[in-house]
Structure formats: C-alpha cells, structure tokens
N, C-alpha and C positions, 0 to 999 in steps of 0.2 A: 394630250389623249387623244385629239384629233387626228395625230398621227400615226401613233399604236394602232388603231382602229385601223384606218385604212392600209398600212402595210401588213395587219394582218390577214384584211379583207384578201387583195390583192395577191399575197404568198399560198396561203390557205397555211397558215404558221400560227401557234396563236406567240404573239414577242411579250417577250417578259418587258416593265418598267427599267430593268437592268441593263436587260439585252438593246432596249433603246436610246437610253440614255450615255451608255456606253457604242454605240454607233453617232450616234449625235457629236459627241465627245470626241470622236477622232474625225468624222469629217470638218470641225470646229479647229482639230489640232493640223490639218489638212488648208486650210483654206479657203473648202469648198463650201461653207454655211460659215453664218455669223449669225450668237449669241443674245439677245439685247434683252434686257429685264422689263416687269411691265411695271405699274404698280402697282402695292399690297393689296390687299381688298378686302373688307369685312368678312365677304360673302367667303372669301376663301379662306376664315380665318385667320386673314392676315396675313395670309401668304401672296408668294407672288409668281406671276406666267410668267413664261421664259418663252419668247419668241425666236427661230432660225430662219433667217432667211441668207438665199441661194445668192454668194457670190458669181461676179460676173468667171473668176477660174470655176469654179462649181457649173456653172451654167457653159463652161465651151468643155470641162470633163464629161459634160452628161451627154454636151451634143455630142465630141466625138465616142463615145461609148455605144450609141443611138445608133449612129453612122455603119461604126463597127458589124455591128450586131444585124442591124439592114445589108450590109456587100455579103455577113455570112450564107444568108439565104437568095442571093441572087439570083445565081445560078442553080438554084434545086430546081429542077423542070418541071419536077412530077410532087405528090406527097410524097413522103417518107413515115407517115404514121399510115399504123396498120388497124 
C-alpha cells in the first residue's frame, strides 16, 4: 500500500495493484528485489504482508540509472523548458 501511494504521488498517475505487483514481480525476476513474507495477522483477516527489499544488484542498477540521467543533463547550459 505504501509503495503504491508513493509511486502514484511521484508519477502523478494512478497505479493499480495489478500494475504494481506486476512491476515488483519483474524486478524480483531480474534479481533487483527480494520478496519476503511477514507473519499472518488477525488484523488483516489472517493474510500476510509481503516485504520487498532492494538487493545489491538492484542498488547497483539504480545507481547506474541515476548517474546516466545526471550525465544527460550535465552539459545543458540553460533551461530548455519554456
């Protein structure tokens, strides 16, 4: 729920749970995150929470992506937005 809310706020788009879980499954498949199960909770009707943790591979990919994006803007001398 927190991930869905955060992504929706930062992108300005409404993200469905299906879309979120699909993206998380793809990240897990590529080894960028690991999914772990929490304990069942009576408060959640016996359902478990799932937690996603960024792996070292995921951190490296994120860092590489960030550095690449920074490099794209490095030589821009003046604003290109009107």
